[in-house]
N, CA, C and O of each residue as an XYZ file, in Angstrom:
860
protein
N      11.759     37.931     13.702
C      12.108     39.374     12.834
C      13.522     38.257     12.313
O      13.833     38.563     11.162
N      14.223     37.335     12.745
C      15.180     36.809     11.643
C      14.250     36.017     10.813
O      14.614     36.103      9.640
N      13.169     35.262     10.945
C      12.393     34.452     10.293
C      11.841     35.609      8.940
O      11.699     35.177      7.796
N      11.636     36.752      9.210
C      11.170     37.852      8.631
C      11.842     37.906      7.133
O      11.347     37.774      6.013
N      13.407     38.198      7.668
C      14.466     38.268      6.801
C      14.674     37.458      5.885
O      14.993     37.772      4.738
N      14.511     36.332      6.305
C      14.914     34.910      5.930
C      13.757     34.897      4.824
O      14.223     34.670      3.707
N      12.663     35.042      4.838
C      11.515     34.992      3.640
C      11.877     35.888      2.458
O      12.004     35.630      1.261
N      12.019     37.145      3.236
C      13.209     38.259      2.370
C      13.816     37.872      1.073
O      13.625     38.070     -0.126
N      14.739     37.149      1.949
C      15.996     37.020      1.196
C      15.547     35.391      0.461
O      16.294     35.044     -0.454
N      14.256     34.305      0.863
C      14.118     33.504     -0.169
C      13.526     34.241     -1.325
O      13.987     33.897     -2.414
N      12.210     35.585     -1.354
C      12.080     36.116     -2.500
C      12.940     36.708     -3.172
O      12.494     36.827     -4.313
N      14.179     37.253     -3.066
C      15.197     37.429     -3.396
C      15.521     36.527     -4.763
O      15.390     36.596     -5.985
N      15.928     35.815     -3.936
C      16.604     34.923     -4.484
C      16.131     33.880     -5.810
O      16.687     33.595     -6.871
N      14.630     33.411     -5.089
C      13.858     33.299     -6.436
C      13.905     34.335     -7.561
O      14.323     33.998     -8.669
N      13.551     35.410     -7.351
C      13.142     36.448     -8.133
C      14.597     36.848     -9.374
O      14.692     37.215    -10.545
N      15.387     36.550     -8.406
C      16.943     36.686     -9.143
C      17.196     35.342    -10.262
O      18.231     35.304    -10.927
N      16.425     34.558    -10.350
C      16.607     33.758    -11.035
C      15.577     33.509    -12.871
O      14.656     34.320    -12.779
N      15.491     33.008    -13.832
C      15.011     33.226    -15.068
C      13.707     33.303    -14.029
O      13.648     32.970    -12.845
N      12.558     33.931    -15.009
C      11.222     34.347    -14.582
C      10.080     33.567    -15.460
O      10.185     33.583    -16.686
N       9.036     32.914    -14.861
C       7.898     32.500    -15.791
C       7.364     33.420    -16.193
O       6.795     33.148    -17.250
N       7.160     35.053    -15.702
C       6.757     35.752    -15.390
C       7.257     36.957    -15.434
O       8.053     37.265    -14.547
N       6.871     38.060    -16.609
C       7.841     39.200    -16.724
C       7.143     40.144    -17.629
O       6.377     39.798    -18.528
N       7.458     41.347    -17.330
C       6.947     42.227    -18.305
C       7.361     42.279    -19.780
O       8.428     42.368    -20.387
N       5.780     42.164    -20.168
C       5.581     41.948    -21.358
C       4.615     40.424    -21.961
O       3.913     40.267    -22.960
N       5.001     39.462    -20.793
C       4.221     38.268    -20.771
C       2.646     38.439    -21.165
O       1.919     39.311    -20.690
N       2.386     37.799    -21.783
C       0.836     37.873    -22.467
C       0.626     36.134    -21.727
O       1.630     35.422    -21.672
N      -0.563     35.662    -21.268
C      -0.746     34.609    -20.655
C      -2.193     34.197    -20.494
O      -3.018     34.590    -19.669
N      -2.302     33.376    -21.405
C      -4.209     33.228    -22.120
C      -4.579     31.698    -20.728
O      -3.849     30.707    -20.740
N      -5.419     31.783    -19.996
C      -5.434     30.245    -19.423
C      -7.198     30.151    -19.533
O      -8.053     30.971    -19.866
N      -7.234     29.126    -19.204
C      -8.876     28.049    -19.477
C      -8.661     27.268    -18.166
O      -7.718     26.491    -18.018
N     -10.028     27.636    -16.781
C     -10.229     26.709    -15.835
C     -11.637     26.207    -15.709
O     -12.546     26.830    -16.259
N     -11.838     25.282    -15.124
C     -13.037     24.553    -14.492
C     -12.957     24.606    -12.783
O     -11.953     24.263    -12.158
N     -13.846     24.958    -12.341
C     -13.873     25.397    -10.815
C     -16.013     25.162    -10.075
O     -17.132     24.955    -10.543
N     -15.441     25.357     -8.926
C     -16.697     25.388     -7.932
C     -16.814     26.530     -7.063
O     -15.802     27.049     -6.594
N     -17.701     26.861     -6.871
C     -18.016     28.193     -5.851
C     -18.951     27.547     -5.066
O     -19.664     26.640     -5.493
N     -18.990     28.132     -3.517
C     -20.026     27.906     -2.582
C     -20.217     29.280     -2.072
O     -19.278     29.956     -1.652
N     -21.267     29.628     -2.108
C     -21.850     31.037     -1.193
C     -22.891     31.166      0.018
O     -24.020     30.700     -0.135
N     -22.535     31.783      1.208
C     -23.409     31.992      2.130
C     -24.162     33.216      1.463
O     -23.623     34.248      1.063
N     -25.982     32.799      1.405
C     -26.575     33.719      0.568
C     -27.490     34.467      1.305
O     -27.459     34.031      2.456
N     -28.410     35.519      1.191
C     -29.084     36.333      1.663
C     -29.996     36.724      0.563
O     -29.652     37.386     -0.416
N     -31.183     36.266      0.795
C     -31.930     36.967      0.194
C     -33.358     37.938      0.558
O     -34.408     37.484      1.012
N     -33.103     39.264      0.254
C     -34.519     40.317      1.104
C     -35.345     40.310     -0.103
O     -35.071     40.589     -1.270
N     -36.444     39.915      0.475
C     -38.029     40.261     -0.108
C     -38.453     41.232      0.360
O     -38.286     41.186      1.579
N     -39.170     42.570     -0.107
C     -39.430     43.460      0.147
C     -40.747     43.654     -0.569
O     -40.798     43.808     -1.789
N     -42.185     43.638      0.493
C     -43.589     43.847      0.140
C     -43.743     45.708      0.117
O     -44.052     46.429      1.065
N     -43.395     46.126     -1.353
C     -43.931     47.417     -1.573
C     -44.774     48.309     -0.795
O     -44.585     49.460     -0.401
N     -45.492     47.719     -0.700
C     -47.015     48.343     -0.437
C     -47.467     48.341      0.718
O     -48.214     49.215      1.156
N     -47.040     47.288      1.390
C     -46.767     47.156      2.992
C     -45.687     47.622      3.850
O     -45.624     47.842      5.059
N     -45.001     47.696      3.062
C     -43.880     47.734      3.817
C     -42.819     47.159      4.463
O     -41.854     47.600      5.088
N     -43.359     45.701      4.066
C     -42.376     44.535      5.115
C     -41.542     44.216      4.092
O     -41.627     44.448      2.886
N     -40.337     43.386      5.046
C     -39.310     43.109      4.414
C     -38.989     41.741      5.110
O     -39.233     41.662      6.314
N     -38.400     40.527      4.379
C     -38.029     39.325      5.260
C     -37.001     38.630      4.488
O     -37.069     38.313      3.301
N     -36.020     38.429      5.323
C     -34.411     38.198      4.588
C     -34.476     36.395      4.853
O     -35.141     35.841      5.728
N     -33.783     35.867      4.052
C     -33.983     34.140      3.966
C     -32.486     34.252      3.851
O     -32.046     35.159      3.144
N     -31.706     33.490      4.423
C     -30.113     32.882      4.265
C     -30.226     31.445      4.103
O     -31.106     30.693      4.523
N     -29.312     31.221      3.504
C     -29.268     30.309      3.020
C     -27.415     29.616      2.504
O     -26.406     30.059      3.052
N     -27.374     28.684      1.564
C     -26.077     28.415      0.820
C     -26.380     28.333     -0.904
O     -27.537     28.212     -1.307
N     -25.899     28.366     -1.297
C     -25.541     28.237     -2.824
C     -24.165     27.739     -3.513
O     -23.008     27.906     -3.128
N     -24.557     27.214     -4.416
C     -22.932     26.383     -5.165
C     -23.007     26.482     -6.597
O     -24.117     26.720     -7.074
N     -22.061     26.348     -7.339
C     -22.153     26.552     -9.066
C     -20.603     25.782     -9.231
O     -19.548     25.936     -8.614
N     -21.089     24.692    -10.610
C     -20.228     24.631    -11.339
C     -19.593     25.762    -12.463
O     -20.466     26.161    -13.233
N     -18.604     26.191    -12.635
C     -18.326     27.202    -13.860
C     -17.034     26.800    -14.475
O     -16.202     25.983    -14.080
N     -17.056     27.648    -15.659
C     -15.964     27.736    -16.572
C     -15.647     29.182    -16.737
O     -16.523     30.042    -16.822
N     -14.124     29.470    -16.789
C     -13.572     30.596    -16.951
C     -12.484     30.713    -17.840
O     -11.568     29.890    -17.841
N     -12.529     31.719    -18.623
C     -11.109     31.862    -19.628
C     -10.367     33.073    -19.283
O     -11.040     33.979    -18.793
N      -9.366     33.230    -19.409
C      -8.937     35.267    -19.324
C      -7.545     35.079    -20.251
O      -7.024     34.196    -20.933
N      -7.258     36.534    -19.827
C      -5.788     36.972    -20.539
C      -5.024     38.049    -19.495
O      -5.459     39.120    -19.072
N      -3.859     37.458    -19.254
C      -3.229     38.624    -18.380
C      -1.916     39.189    -19.218
O      -1.143     38.357    -19.695
N      -1.736     40.194    -19.346
C      -0.764     41.068    -19.677
C       0.612     41.845    -18.447
O       0.516     42.828    -17.713
N       1.843     40.847    -18.683
C       2.758     41.587    -17.559
C       3.161     43.370    -17.272
O       4.076     43.930    -17.875
N       2.588     43.816    -16.609
C       3.394     45.685    -16.460
C       4.317     45.914    -16.277
O       4.924     46.883    -16.732
N       4.995     44.525    -15.048
C       6.127     44.885    -14.515
C       6.543     43.458    -14.362
O       5.613     42.694    -14.620
N       7.641     42.873    -14.025
C       7.994     41.486    -13.856
C       7.366     40.862    -12.870
O       7.483     39.638    -12.813
N       6.483     41.629    -11.781
C       5.816     41.330    -10.384
C       4.440     42.159    -10.351
O       3.914     42.564     -9.314
N       3.985     42.332    -11.534
C       2.600     43.072    -11.666
C       2.063     43.474    -13.008
O       2.379     44.374    -13.786
N       0.789     42.150    -13.050
C      -0.084     42.141    -14.110
C      -1.540     42.376    -14.195
O      -2.271     42.035    -13.265
N      -2.001     42.947    -15.272
C      -3.775     43.212    -15.153
C      -4.045     42.138    -16.328
O      -3.295     41.773    -17.233
N      -5.632     41.677    -15.948
C      -6.152     40.877    -16.874
C      -7.614     41.162    -17.309
O      -8.175     42.248    -17.161
N      -7.991     40.398    -17.691
C      -9.368     40.401    -18.307
C     -10.113     39.089    -18.314
O      -9.574     38.183    -18.950
N     -11.422     38.795    -17.629
C     -11.609     37.166    -17.641
C     -13.137     37.383    -18.137
O     -13.745     38.444    -18.276
N     -13.509     36.242    -18.329
C     -15.148     35.793    -18.372
C     -15.268     34.646    -17.781
O     -14.298     33.889    -17.752
N     -16.613     34.253    -17.131
C     -16.329     33.517    -16.146
C     -18.142     33.339    -16.481
O     -18.929     34.269    -16.312
N     -18.574     31.861    -17.009
C     -20.360     31.298    -16.673
C     -20.235     30.287    -15.691
O     -19.297     29.514    -15.493
N     -21.407     30.415    -15.059
C     -22.108     29.819    -13.791
C     -23.052     29.139    -13.798
O     -24.093     29.713    -14.119
N     -23.150     27.488    -13.424
C     -24.351     26.957    -13.735
C     -24.732     26.587    -12.071
O     -23.929     25.926    -11.412
N     -25.711     26.958    -11.613
C     -25.875     27.110    -10.007
C     -26.593     25.478     -9.734
O     -27.236     25.034    -10.685
N     -26.541     25.042     -9.103
C     -26.781     23.557     -8.223
C     -28.397     23.902     -7.984
O     -28.567     24.863     -7.234
N     -29.569     23.299     -8.479
C     -30.963     23.643     -7.947
C     -31.526     22.683     -7.845
O     -31.934     21.981     -8.770
N     -31.678     22.433     -6.306
C     -32.889     21.182     -5.982
C     -34.505     21.170     -6.209
O     -35.142     22.221     -6.132
N     -35.069     20.045     -6.465
C     -35.986     19.771     -7.308
C     -37.491     20.124     -6.294
O     -37.734     19.560     -5.227
N     -38.272     21.072     -6.880
C     -39.282     21.649     -6.108
C     -40.273     20.125     -5.966
O     -40.452     19.328     -6.887
N     -40.792     20.015     -4.650
C     -41.531     18.547     -4.297
C     -43.052     19.026     -4.595
O     -43.899     18.155     -4.798
N     -43.438     20.492     -4.627
C     -44.782     20.723     -4.951
C     -44.973     20.611     -6.100
O     -45.802     19.747     -6.382
N     -44.375     21.339     -7.215
C     -44.856     21.411     -8.643
C     -44.077     19.962     -9.367
O     -44.288     19.553    -10.509
N     -43.234     19.411     -8.450
C     -42.337     18.442     -9.265
C     -41.464     18.429    -10.094
O     -41.069     17.474    -10.762
N     -40.825     20.383    -10.092
C     -40.103     20.963    -11.137
C     -38.547     20.945    -11.042
O     -38.154     20.312    -10.062
N     -37.730     21.393    -11.688
C     -36.606     21.591    -10.952
C     -36.062     22.996    -12.325
O     -36.073     23.088    -13.553
N     -35.726     23.694    -11.364
C     -35.002     25.530    -11.842
C     -33.946     25.020    -12.360
O     -33.314     23.985    -12.149
N     -33.786     26.292    -13.400
C     -32.308     26.509    -13.625
C     -31.701     27.666    -13.659
O     -32.039     28.376    -14.606
N     -30.750     28.188    -12.791
C     -30.258     28.950    -12.431
C     -28.437     29.626    -13.208
O     -27.354     29.377    -12.678
N     -28.561     30.195    -14.095
C     -26.776     30.648    -14.542
C     -26.809     31.797    -14.437
O     -27.799     32.529    -14.418
N     -25.571     32.093    -14.350
C     -24.818     33.481    -14.714
C     -23.647     34.056    -15.286
O     -22.665     33.325    -15.150
N     -23.532     34.625    -15.602
C     -22.450     35.181    -16.477
C     -21.176     36.559    -16.222
O     -21.713     37.645    -16.002
N     -20.208     36.572    -16.231
C     -19.380     37.267    -14.816
C     -18.481     37.757    -16.180
O     -18.156     36.899    -17.001
N     -18.113     39.133    -16.368
C     -17.148     39.634    -17.182
C     -16.209     40.392    -16.338
O     -16.755     41.399    -15.886
N     -14.936     40.249    -15.957
C     -13.977     40.303    -15.033
C     -12.288     41.100    -14.742
O     -11.224     40.541    -15.004
N     -12.406     42.282    -14.243
C     -11.271     42.678    -14.617
C     -10.007     42.505    -13.520
O     -10.420     42.893    -12.427
N      -8.740     42.098    -13.439
C      -8.229     41.185    -12.432
C      -6.916     42.556    -12.256
O      -6.708     43.565    -12.930
N      -6.296     42.034    -11.136
C      -5.280     42.655    -11.076
C      -4.257     41.974     -9.925
O      -4.607     42.115     -8.753
N      -2.770     41.103    -10.252
C      -2.305     40.369     -9.999
C      -0.683     41.135     -9.547
O      -0.033     42.051    -10.052
N      -0.463     40.225     -8.341
C       0.874     40.685     -7.684
C       1.822     38.794     -8.115
O       1.450     37.626     -8.003
N       2.821     39.316     -8.494
C       3.849     38.143     -8.417
C       4.847     37.917     -7.520
O       5.972     37.708     -7.974
N       4.680     37.914     -6.383
C       5.503     37.499     -5.261
C       7.227     36.579     -5.878
O       8.421     36.878     -5.876
N       6.660     35.776     -6.182
C       7.679     34.450     -6.430
C       7.326     33.875     -7.819
O       6.301     33.264     -8.119
N       8.636     34.267     -8.802
C       8.460     33.565    -10.067
C       9.778     33.147    -10.848
O      10.673     33.900    -11.232
N       9.679     31.651    -11.005
C      10.914     31.263    -11.417
C      10.727     30.543    -12.749
O       9.690     30.728    -13.387
N      11.773     29.655    -13.239
C      11.346     29.025    -14.651
C      10.691     28.181    -14.323
O      10.777     27.462    -15.319
N      10.001     27.625    -13.595
C       8.932     26.663    -13.386
C       7.856     27.075    -12.389
O       7.227     26.129    -11.917
N       7.606     27.974    -12.082
C       6.838     28.379    -10.822
C       6.214     29.975    -10.990
O       6.900     30.921    -11.377
N       5.211     30.037    -10.730
C       4.421     31.196    -10.650
C       3.468     31.597     -9.456
O       2.305     31.196     -9.408
N       3.971     32.325     -8.601
C       2.596     32.408     -7.365
C       2.183     33.637     -7.730
O       3.057     34.500     -7.808
N       0.563     34.064     -8.083
C      -0.017     35.116     -7.879
C      -0.957     35.266     -6.801
O      -1.736     34.391     -6.424
N      -0.849     36.340     -6.359
C      -2.038     37.040     -5.229
C      -2.889     38.149     -5.936
O      -2.616     39.260     -6.392
N      -3.878     37.499     -5.855
C      -4.745     38.832     -6.860
C      -6.130     39.127     -5.898
O      -6.642     38.819     -4.822
N      -6.328     39.924     -7.065
C      -8.181     40.578     -7.061
C      -9.035     40.856     -7.952
O      -8.498     41.686     -8.685
N     -10.143     40.617     -8.336
C     -10.934     40.866     -9.638
C     -12.464     41.219     -8.907
O     -13.070     40.801     -7.921
N     -12.760     42.399    -10.157
C     -14.077     43.058     -9.287
C     -14.847     43.230    -11.263
O     -14.275     43.658    -12.266
N     -15.896     42.832    -11.144
C     -16.537     43.080    -12.478
C     -17.956     43.216    -12.436
O     -18.514     43.309    -11.342
N     -18.699     43.242    -13.656
C     -20.225     43.035    -14.201
C     -20.534     41.357    -13.441
O     -19.669     40.496    -13.281
N     -21.949     41.249    -13.079
C     -22.614     39.911    -13.193
C     -23.736     39.816    -13.513
O     -24.319     40.696    -12.878
N     -24.543     39.210    -14.206
C     -25.768     38.710    -14.656
C     -26.166     37.177    -14.670
O     -25.521     36.254    -15.167
N     -27.513     37.116    -13.936
C     -27.991     36.359    -13.135
C     -29.676     35.615    -13.865
O     -30.748     36.200    -13.709
N     -29.585     34.703    -14.382
C     -31.055     34.079    -14.782
C     -31.821     33.362    -14.003
O     -30.971     32.691    -13.418
N     -32.625     33.102    -13.673
C     -33.108     31.932    -13.113
C     -34.407     31.605    -13.704
O     -35.219     32.484    -13.995
N     -34.649     30.171    -13.913
C     -35.762     29.722    -14.501
C     -36.607     28.724    -13.580
O     -36.059     27.714    -13.138
N     -37.961     29.015    -13.289
C     -38.593     28.053    -12.717
C     -38.925     26.869    -13.198
O     -39.139     25.892    -12.479
N     -39.005     26.870    -14.651
C     -39.649     25.742    -15.061
C     -41.104     25.260    -14.257
O     -41.252     24.210    -13.632
N     -42.037     26.246    -14.444
C     -43.118     25.750    -14.078
C     -44.123     26.566    -15.089
O     -43.716     27.458    -15.833
N     -45.793     26.047    -15.000
C     -46.470     26.454    -15.866
C     -46.630     27.730    -15.960
O     -47.002     27.904    -17.121
N     -46.565     28.854    -15.372
C     -46.701     30.253    -15.678
C     -45.107     30.626    -16.179
O     -44.705     31.778    -16.341
N     -44.509     29.721    -16.330
C     -42.921     30.097    -16.928
C     -42.056     31.077    -15.883
O     -40.950     31.425    -16.299
N     -42.247     31.299    -15.263
C     -41.397     32.405    -13.873
C     -40.460     32.595    -14.243
O     -39.743     31.614    -14.439
N     -39.975     33.834    -14.523
C     -38.790     33.835    -14.141
C     -38.017     35.291    -13.593
O     -38.510     36.405    -13.768
N     -36.737     35.043    -12.914
C     -35.998     36.266    -12.605
C     -34.736     36.613    -13.373
O     -34.016     35.753    -13.879
N     -34.504     37.912    -13.433
C     -33.236     38.038    -13.828
C     -32.438     39.437    -12.723
O     -32.766     39.761    -11.581
N     -31.713     39.818    -13.303
C     -30.564     41.073    -12.603
C     -29.410     40.894    -12.837
O     -28.850     39.869    -13.225
N     -28.776     42.451    -12.483
C     -27.232     42.154    -12.803
C     -26.880     43.005    -11.425
O     -27.676     43.638    -10.731
N     -25.769     42.873    -11.276
C     -25.139     43.795    -10.194
C     -23.181     43.141     -9.937
O     -22.592     43.177    -11.017
N     -22.383     42.686     -8.893
C     -21.400     42.933     -8.935
C     -20.917     41.391     -8.525
O     -21.590     40.688     -7.772
N     -19.750     40.991     -9.078
C     -19.096     39.952     -8.584
C     -17.388     40.158     -8.018
O     -16.621     40.349     -8.962
N     -16.936     40.148     -7.085
C     -15.411     40.015     -7.083
C     -15.144     39.254     -6.101
O     -16.057     38.832     -5.391
N     -14.021     38.977     -5.904
C     -12.920     37.681     -5.221
C     -11.586     38.084     -5.269
O     -10.939     38.653     -6.149
N     -11.207     37.557     -3.813
C      -9.788     37.732     -3.623
C      -9.052     36.408     -3.347
O      -9.607     35.684     -2.520
N      -7.719     35.889     -3.974
C      -7.414     34.583     -4.366
C      -5.605     34.309     -4.441
O      -4.638     35.062     -4.558
N      -5.740     33.192     -4.339
C      -4.201     33.048     -4.625
C      -4.170     31.472     -5.592
O      -4.679     30.351     -5.557
N      -3.347     32.166     -6.307
C      -3.258     31.422     -7.834
C      -1.775     30.762     -8.129
O      -0.913     31.497     -8.610
N      -1.461     29.338     -7.835
C       0.047     29.062     -8.013
C      -0.165     28.590     -9.605
O      -1.330     28.549    -10.001
N       0.850     28.250    -10.490
C       0.961     28.395    -11.453
C       2.464     27.226    -11.624
O       3.533     27.570    -11.120
N       2.366     26.202    -12.199
C       3.666     25.333    -12.520
C       3.590     25.866    -13.948
O       2.675     26.536    -14.427
N       4.986     25.352    -14.691
C       5.261     26.114    -16.233
C       5.988     24.711    -16.622
O       6.731     24.269    -15.747
N       5.874     23.972    -17.792
C       7.108     23.235    -18.453
C       6.721     24.107    -20.166
O       5.915     24.097    -21.096
N       8.158     24.880    -19.597
C       8.337     25.936    -21.096
C       6.909     26.757    -20.976
O       6.374     27.050    -19.907
N       6.551     26.976    -21.904
C       5.094     27.959    -22.002
C       4.170     27.544    -21.547
O       3.470     28.313    -20.889
N       3.871     26.498    -21.663
C       2.576     25.554    -20.972
C       2.887     25.359    -19.887
O       4.036     25.155    -19.497
N       1.380     25.411    -18.891
C       1.579     25.143    -17.487
C       0.012     24.992    -16.750
O      -1.023     25.582    -17.060
N       0.196     24.196    -15.897
C      -1.588     24.067    -15.104
C      -1.498     25.101    -13.937
O      -0.523     25.623    -13.397
N      -2.410     25.184    -13.796
C      -2.633     26.334    -12.371
C      -3.836     25.561    -11.781
O      -4.552     24.738    -12.351
N      -3.900     26.061    -10.373
C      -4.604     25.983     -9.400
C      -5.213     27.244     -8.429
O      -4.404     27.728     -7.637
N      -6.614     27.811     -8.446
C      -6.782     28.991     -7.735
C      -7.458     28.596     -6.663
O      -7.752     27.402     -6.714
N      -7.897     29.286     -5.490
C      -8.278     29.068     -4.243
C      -8.553     30.669     -4.037
O      -7.683     31.498     -4.302
N      -9.529     30.936     -3.662
C     -10.688     32.420     -3.624
C     -11.624     32.526     -2.797
O     -11.952     31.450     -2.298
N     -12.193     33.425     -2.453
C     -12.999     34.399     -1.641
C     -13.571     35.140     -2.789
O     -13.100     36.110     -3.383
N     -15.115     34.241     -3.065
C     -15.780     35.092     -4.073
C     -17.351     35.775     -3.856
O     -18.227     34.917     -3.975
N     -17.703     36.718     -3.654
C     -18.525     37.543     -3.154
C     -19.693     38.260     -4.663
O     -19.183     38.798     -5.645
N     -21.015     38.111     -4.522
C     -21.321     38.531     -5.687
C     -23.097     39.069     -4.675
O     -23.643     38.722     -3.628
N     -23.397     40.085     -5.832
C     -24.557     40.882     -5.044
C     -25.157     41.592     -6.068
O     -24.553     42.286     -6.887
N     -26.422     41.401     -6.011
C     -28.083     41.959     -7.242
C     -28.669     42.519     -6.487
O     -29.492     42.123     -5.662
N     -28.214     43.684     -6.752
C     -29.591     44.819     -6.000
C     -31.010     44.657     -6.214
O     -31.857     44.923     -5.361
N     -31.277     44.163     -7.511
C     -32.426     44.025     -7.500
C     -32.810     42.972     -8.597
O     -32.542     43.189     -9.779
N     -33.430     41.854     -8.195
C     -33.982     40.860     -9.407
C     -35.475     41.278    -10.316
O     -36.360     41.921     -9.752
N     -35.554     41.024    -11.130
C     -36.891     41.358    -11.614
C     -37.590     40.475    -12.360
O     -36.846     39.981    -13.206
N     -38.646     40.077    -12.415
C     -39.641     39.463    -12.964
C     -39.993     39.386    -14.382
O     -39.351     40.260    -14.964
N     -40.515     38.919    -14.961
C     -41.213     38.749    -15.919
C     -42.617     39.127    -15.728
O     -43.321     39.483    -16.673
N     -42.982     39.063    -14.665
C     -44.469     39.169    -14.375
C     -44.446     41.023    -13.712
O     -43.883     41.406    -12.687
N     -45.188     41.805    -14.631
C     -44.929     43.213    -14.575
C     -45.841     43.391    -13.392
O     -45.740     44.514    -12.899
N     -46.520     42.764    -12.925
C     -47.421     43.102    -11.682
C     -46.744     43.060    -10.181
O     -46.818     43.696     -9.129
N     -45.967     41.812    -10.772
C     -44.972     41.499     -9.080
C     -43.801     42.655     -9.036
O     -43.392     43.063     -7.949
N     -43.329     43.116    -10.180
C     -42.218     44.337     -9.965
C     -42.874     45.378     -9.103
O     -42.593     45.690     -7.946
N     -43.834     45.867     -9.925
C     -44.982     46.845     -9.171
C     -45.056     46.934     -7.424
O     -45.012     47.899     -6.660
N     -45.194     45.429     -7.189
C     -45.376     45.536     -5.829
C     -44.310     44.649     -5.046
O     -44.553     44.646     -3.839
N     -43.476     44.085     -5.314
C     -42.290     43.560     -4.419
C     -40.908     44.309     -5.030
O     -40.680     45.011     -6.015
N     -40.209     43.844     -4.048
C     -38.315     44.151     -4.405
C     -37.651     42.958     -4.126
O     -38.080     42.339     -3.152
N     -36.724     42.487     -4.727
C     -36.209     41.443     -4.295
C     -34.539     41.530     -4.724
O     -34.052     41.914     -5.787
N     -33.841     41.011     -3.452
C     -32.524     41.474     -3.420
C     -31.468     40.153     -3.020
O     -31.844     39.412     -2.111
N     -30.341     39.907     -3.605
C     -29.549     38.678     -3.570
C     -28.389     38.884     -3.090
O     -27.796     39.803     -3.654
N     -27.734     38.289     -2.112
C     -26.235     38.500     -1.868
C     -25.432     37.548     -1.776
O     -25.930     36.746     -0.987
N     -24.330     37.135     -2.193
C     -23.441     36.165     -1.629
C     -22.213     36.674     -1.012
O     -21.339     37.325     -1.585
N     -22.240     36.254      0.407
C     -21.111     36.894      1.256
C     -19.695     35.749      1.156
O     -19.664     34.763      0.419
N     -18.671     36.157      2.028
C     -17.912     35.606      1.742
C     -17.808     33.759      1.580
O     -17.839     32.945      2.503
N     -17.694     33.514      0.248
C     -17.856     32.171      0.072
C     -16.796     31.348     -0.381
O     -15.805     32.061     -0.540
N     -16.534     30.018     -0.695
C     -15.421     29.729     -1.254
C     -15.274     28.995     -2.749
O     -16.144     28.260     -3.217
N     -13.981     29.338     -3.431
C     -13.610     29.041     -4.842
C     -12.585     28.335     -4.853
O     -11.547     28.501     -4.211
N     -12.954     27.215     -5.866
C     -11.513     26.564     -5.925
C     -11.642     26.008     -7.717
O     -12.708     25.622     -8.196
N     -10.279     26.082     -8.536
C     -10.693     25.906     -9.617
C      -9.051     25.171    -10.099
O      -7.970     25.230     -9.514
N      -9.488     24.416    -11.554
C      -8.457     24.131    -11.902
C      -8.236     24.407    -13.692
O      -9.133     24.420    -14.536
N      -6.814     24.605    -13.904
C      -7.073     24.531    -15.483
C      -5.395     24.935    -16.153
O      -4.454     24.806    -15.370
N      -5.230     25.208    -16.980
C      -4.111     25.077    -17.957
C      -3.769     26.678    -18.518
O      -4.620     27.507    -18.841
N      -2.796     26.798    -18.531
C      -2.388     28.345    -19.154
C      -1.297     28.358    -20.395
O      -0.754     27.286    -20.664
N      -1.038     29.259    -20.981
C       0.335     29.633    -21.998
C       0.635     30.634    -22.082
O      -0.161     31.567    -21.973
N       2.087     30.797    -22.340
C       2.294     32.157    -22.279
C       3.144     32.427    -23.373
O       4.119     31.860    -23.867
N       2.336     33.712    -23.675
C       2.846     34.141    -25.292
C       4.060     35.261    -24.700
O       4.219     35.574    -23.520
N       4.911     35.791    -25.976
C       5.542     36.966    -26.303
C       6.596     37.051    -25.339
O       6.317     36.638    -24.214
N       8.176     37.665    -25.611
C       9.449     37.392    -24.751
C       9.330     38.298    -23.628
O       8.291     38.914    -23.387
N      10.299     38.376    -23.000
C      10.529     39.545    -21.959
C      10.989     40.480    -22.471
O      11.954     40.279    -23.208
N      10.498     41.854    -22.295
C      10.666     43.167    -22.724
C      12.344     43.518    -21.760
O      12.890     44.617    -21.852
């Protein structure tokens, strides 16, 4: 209990100082990172009513940028765009290497429990739309497309030198595509394909810049 009160006192003292995040602040950032997912692909033969599930792992390199606005000295909301390029192994049978990319548009909600002149700690979550495109690069030009959800929960410390700063984000990302569609119409009539990325790991590094004065 004593340690709990000490933590509350610590947060109060730091919040009493000049803050790097405040009501009316507008912070833009740009980051590059990596994500790793535990994936589950469910393939269903509609005609014969049979399903198979394949569990694996998938990872990507990504670039994302966004903006956050301070509704309160401890709360902010934001909007983010993220572009992902997945790691793909070479197909030893066809001697080809596919290409998998996705794009996310995300709404964020952030809580800033500790904010000083030079340091800002963010606990947050985001939720949004995701679209994926898989090119097999084979002779048949096979492709898969789908849309679904991306969401994550994160810890995001930021360091400031004036209005400019650096940040690191560590997060648990999730993806869900309930219906992947092929460019082969016959395939779509006979088969159903779903993809889920369950509790994964994500980390990014980036820079940010703060606009507007405190209200």
